[in-house]
N, C-alpha and C positions, 0 to 999 in steps of 0.2 A: 696688634698694637703697633704704633709707629712714632709716637711722640717721645723720643729718647731724651730730649732736652729736659723734660719735666718728669721723667720716670724716676721712681724711687728705687734705691739699691736695697735688695732683700737678700739676706743670707740664706742659701739653699739648705744648709744643715741646721738642725735645731735639737734641743734636748728631747730625748726619747723618740727620735726619728728611726732608730733601729728597732724593728719589730720582729726580727727573726733571730734564731740562735746562730752561733758560729759566725760572727761577722768578720768581714775583711776590713781591716783598718782603712778608713778613708773612702769606703764605698758602701753606702747604706743598702741593706736588704739584698745583697748579692745572693743568687741561688741559680741552680741549674734545673731546667724543666726535665722531669724524669722521662727517659726514653728518647731524648733529642739532644743534639749538641747545640742547645739554645739556652741562653743565660739572660737573666733579668736583674735590674738593679736601679738604684737612684743615681743622682749626679755625683761622680767621684771627685775627690781632690786630685791634684796632679799626681801625688804619690799613689792615690787609689787607682788611677788609670793604669799605672804600670803594674800594680799588684794584681789587678783583674786580668790583664793581658798575660802575665806570667801564670796565673791560675788556670786560665782556659787552655794554655799551651801544655802545661804540665811537663812531663819528661818525654813525651812522645811526639806531640804536634810541633812541627818546625816553627821557630819564631819568625822566620822569613816567609812563612806560608800565608795564604789569604785568610784574613780575619775581618768579618763585617761587623761594624758597630752602627746601629740605628739609634739616633737621638730623636725622640718623638715629642720634645717640648716645643711649646709655642713661644716661650719667652727666651730672649738671648742671655748668654752668660759671659762674664769675664772672670778671671782668676786673680784675686788679690792675695798675695803672699801664699799662693798655692791653694787657696780655698775658693769654691765657686760662689759667685754673687750674681744674682739675676736681676733683670729689669722688670718692674711691675708698675702698672698704673697706681698712683697713690691711693686710689679708692679700692684696690684689689690686692691688699696685702693679706697673706694667709697661705695655708697649705695647698688650697685648690683655687684655680681661677680659670674662667672661660674668657679667652681673649679674642674671640671672633675668628674670622677667616684669615688665618695666618698661613701663607704659602712658604715653601722652602726658600724662594728668592727673597721674600720679605724678611724671613728669619735671619738670613745671611746678611742682608743690608742693615738690619737692626743691630746685629752684633758689632759690625764695623763702627756704626754710629755710637753705640753704647760705650764701646772702648774709648772713643774720642771724648765723649762726655765725661766719663770717669777720670780720664787723664787730666782733663781741664779742671774738674772739681778739685782734684788733689793738688794741682798746681796753684789754684787760687786759695787753697785752705791750708797752706803750710805742710803739704804732703799727707793730708788726712782726708778721708771720705766719710760722710755720714751715711749710715745704713740702718736698717731695722731687721728684726727677726720676724718670724711668722706671727708672733703675738704683738707686733708693733712696738716692741721695746727698742729704744734707740741705741745704736751702736756707733762708736767712732773707730774707724780702721786706719791705722798708720800704714801707709802704702810703701812697702819696700820693693815690691815687684808687682807688676800688673800685666796680664796677658789676656788675649782673646781665647775663646775655646778653639778656634781654628789654629792658633799658634801652638796651643798645647798639643793638639792632634799631630801637627807637623813634627813637634819634638818627639812624640811617641814613635814616629815612623823611622827614627834613627835606629831603634832597637827592634822594631816590628815593621819592616818595610812593606809587608803585604797588607797592612791595615787599610781598610776602606771605611771611611766615616760618612754617613749619609743622614741628613736631617729630613724627617718626615713629620712636620708639626701636625698633631691631631688634638681634638678637644677631649675634655675629661669624661663627659657623660654619654654623648651621642656617638654614632658610628663614625669611623673615619670616612673621608670623602672617597668616591669611586677612584679618583685620580691618586689618592694616597695608597690604596691597595696596589695600583699599578706601579707606583714608585717603589714600593717594597718588593714586588715581584721582579721588576727590572733590575733592582740591585742584587737580588739573589740568583738570577739567571746566570749560569756559568760557574756557580759554586758547586762544590761536591757535597755529598751527604754528610761528610765529617768536617766540613768547614764550620768553625765556631761562629755563631751569630750572637751578638750581645745587643740587648735593647735597654735603653734607659729613659726614665723621665726624672722628675725631681727626687722622688722618694722610692720609686719602684713599685707603685701602686696601680691605679686604674689604667692610665694611658699605656704604660709599659706592658702591663698584662694583656691588654687588647692587642697591641702590636705583636706580642709574643705568640698569641693564638694564631694570628695571620701567618707568622713565620713558620710555626709548626705545621700548619695546613699546607704550606708550600713544601716543607720537608716530606710530608706524607705523599704529596704529588711526586716528588723525586723518587721516593722509595717504591711506590707503586709502578710508576712508568718505567723505572730502570730495571727492576728485579723480577717482575712477574714471569717473563719468558725464561729467565735463568733459573728461577726456583722450580719451574715445571720440569727441569731436567734432573731434579733430585728425587730418587725413588722414595716412595712412602710418605711424602710430604702432603699433609692435608691443606689444600689451597684455601679452603673456606676459613681456616684458622688464621691465615695471613691477610685476609681482606680487611681493609681499614674501615669499612662501613658497617661492621657487624657488632659494634659496641652496644651493650645493653646496660641501662641504668637500673638501679634497684626499683622494682615496680611498686614497692611499698611506700616509696617517697610520695609526699604530697604532689599533686599534679603541677602546681606552680613551681615547686623545686625541681621538677623534671623539665621545666620549660614549656609546658603545654598551655601556653597562652593562646587565645582564640586566633589571633592574627598569625601566630606561628603554625598552628594546625592548618590554617588555610594555605599558608605558604608550602608546607610539606605536601599537601594534597595537590597543589597546582603546578609546582616546579618539577621539572624532569629530575629524577634521582633525589626527590625531596626527602624521603625517609633516610636514604643513605647519607645525604648531606647533613641532616640533623644528627645522625648517629656519630659521624666522624667529628663534627663540630663539638658535640657534647663530650666526646672522649678527650679532645684536645683541651677544652675548657676545664675539665676535671683535672687533667695533668698540670695545668697552669694555676689551679686553684689551691685551696688550703689542704693540709694533710688529711682531713676527713674525707676528701674525694680523691685522694691519691696524689696530690700535688705537694709542692714545697713552698708555695707562695702565700700571699696575704689576701688577695681578692678572688672571690668565686663569682665570676661575671654573671652566671645564670642564677645561682641560688641567692645572690645579693638582691636580685629583683624581688624574689619572693619574700625575703626578710624585710625589705623596705615596705612591701605591701602590707605585711603584718603590723608594721609600726604605724601605718597610715591612720588606722581607725582610732588611735589613742592620742592623736595630736590635735592642737587647736586649728582653727580655720586657716590662719596665715601659714603655719607650718605645713598644713595639708596641701595648700596650693603649691608651695615650693617642692614638696616631696612628690606630688603627683606629676609635676613636670619632669623631675629627675627619673621617676619610674618609667615614664613614657620614653624618655631619651635612652634609658638602658635597655628597654625592649627593642627600640630602634637599632641599637648596637648589636644585640643578640641576633636579631633578625638578619642584619646584613652580614654577620659572621657566618650564618648558615648559608646565605646566598653565595658568599665567597667560597665556602666549602663546596657548594654545587658547581661553581665555576672551575674549581681545581679538579673535581671529579671529571668534568667534561674535558679539561685540559689534558688529563691523563690519557684518555682515549685518542684525542687529536694528536698528542705528541708521538704516540706509537705509530700513527699513520703518516707522520710527517718526516720520517727518516729520509735524509738526502741520499741520493744515489751514490755519492762519494763514500759514505761510511756504511752503506747498507750491507756490503759484503763482510765488513769487519764485525758487525753486531748481530748478524743473522745466525740463529741457532739451527740445529738439525730439525727441530720441530717446525721451523718456518717463522717462529716468533723472534722478537728482538730483545737483546739485553743492552739497552742504551746507557752508556755512562751518564751519571747524573749531571755532570758539568757540560754535557753536550745536548741536554734537553732544551727544546725551544717551546715558547708559548705561541700558539698559532693566532690567538686573538687576545686583546686586552680585556680587562674587567669592564672598562668603559663600554667597549663594543658588546660584551656579553649583556650588560644592562640595557643597552639600546635594543638588542634583540628580544629582551624580556622586560620591556618597559612597563608592563602591567604590574610588575612586582613593586615598583615605586609607589604607585597609587594605592596598592594594598596596604603597605605599612603606614603611609600617611593617614589613611582613613581608619586604620585598625589598631594603632598602637595604644589608643586610649580605651580599647574595648575590654575593660575589666570590671568586675563587680566591686565598686569602690566602697559600698556600704553593705552591711549584713541585712538580709531580708527579714522583716518581722514575720513570724508565722501567720498565715492567713486567718486562722481561727482567733488568735490573740488580737489581731488588728480589727476584725469584725466585732469582737466584744467591746473593744475600746471605742470604736466609732458608734456603736449602739448606745453606750453609756453617755457619750458626748452629745449625741443627737437628742436623747430624751431630756436631759437636764444637766448641762455642762457644769454649772456652779454647784448644784445640789449633789452631783456625783463626783466632785473634784477629788475628795479623799480616796474614793474607790478607784478612780482613774489613775491617780499617782501610784497607789499601791499596786495596781495591776501592771502598770508600765515597768516598775522596778522588779516585779516578780518575773515578767517576761524577759527583762534584761539579765536577771540572774541566770535564767535558763540559756539564753542566747550566747552569753559570754562565759559559760561554764568551763570552756576549754582553756581559758586564760588563767595563768597563775595569780594568786592573791597579791595585791599590792597596788601602788598608785596608778600604774598603767590600766589595770582592770577597772578601778574606780572611775578614772577619767573616761574610759570607753563607755561605761554604763551611764555616766552623767551626760555625755554627749548624745547617746541614744535617747535618753529620757527627755532631754531638752528638745531634740529634733522631733520626736514623736508627739510631744505636747504641742509644739507649734503646728504640727499636722492636724491636730484635733481641735484647735481653737476655732470658735465661731468667727465668722467673717469680720464682724465689727472689732472684736478684740485682736484678731490677727493683724489687721492693718495698723492698729495702734501700736502693737508690740514691734512690728517691722519698722515703723517710723522711729521708735525709741532706739532700736538696734542701729539703724542707719545713722542716727545723730550721736552715736556713742554714749547714750544715756543708759543703755542696758547692753549686756552681752548675751549671746546665745548660750 
């Protein structure tokens, strides 16, 4: 987005935006990812910023130490009386919005312009600004103080001088850009394993969770590349237990909930370290997910795809078209997180071999292996370069992200029976055809719980199957009525 002059002011916070227990006042959905010094949250108030920074430092980590804060929002923010207000196109008010290809430079420029626009609006309106909440309810804000996000961050550095704030605007549904992964990595290079990393979007949901997964995969790279040689010096340690790529999901889970989409299976088979990459990616996704998969968060990036797929068959055509696009975008995201995990696995091996002669003597163990401090690890190649070397992976996801069984298959015997009845005497056998269609639907959707969703799924199946059986002359007439909105499927 770039038209700040006509942008609507939307309040970031709204009723019931806190979805997790034990909230930090002023910072929606703050939590720590289990096993990592990585934190996820929504957009804080000014007081919320300080509360979060105090929380991640605790009594041990120095307040003047390095703290990295990644903001993954596409929309710019200003602070009115300490509360975050974002810019949105007037036609994209709501909790979620895809705003196109917004780069870091665009986001920074938008923020400067949005602050100027808001100051001018307040000046022309007696010190007041008109805004809306996510439900489009109109608000009137009396402006006592207004600051840009950058100004707020600079004020935080007075108490936390090691704070590094980086914008990495990413979209809500599909994968971050290859360059976004590189921005995240470049920001984290030089940090230690115990450096606190905080990631925020508006509410602490999809975008922040996606970026947290990427950050945790980088932390895994640091742990593996730094400590493998050192751990080998400890007697009795089972190295297999320490490997990050041995994670196993519950085999009793549905294949879709395990992320076994056709395009992902092709990726795992074709990419170097494909199985290991999926394993470590799934481990990190589960830690960033909901409590049922071992996380503390709200969004389960992998299982959410399967849940959406289960919802697909009960929706009407318009809703199905939207959901299908979203499902394919989320498969695209999951796919690229696995690819990024593979890149990090390769980076681990390359980093061990890229030790400079200057520090080689300091980090070489008696075994001949290296124990490289995490803050001295280097990335030999970028993710963009990795993707250029593995360009076939792009074509694979572009052609394969829609490769799902979108409708349940009617049993062949049932279909043959219906086709035989229709061919013999469609009108004469109409009662029997409809009876048999519903009998088949009863069996096919027997796994779904009773209720409106099941009824809708059976009705949709019955309508589509009946259309499939119509004689040619009737079918063309019905299709014409549907196209002219005189009849619905």
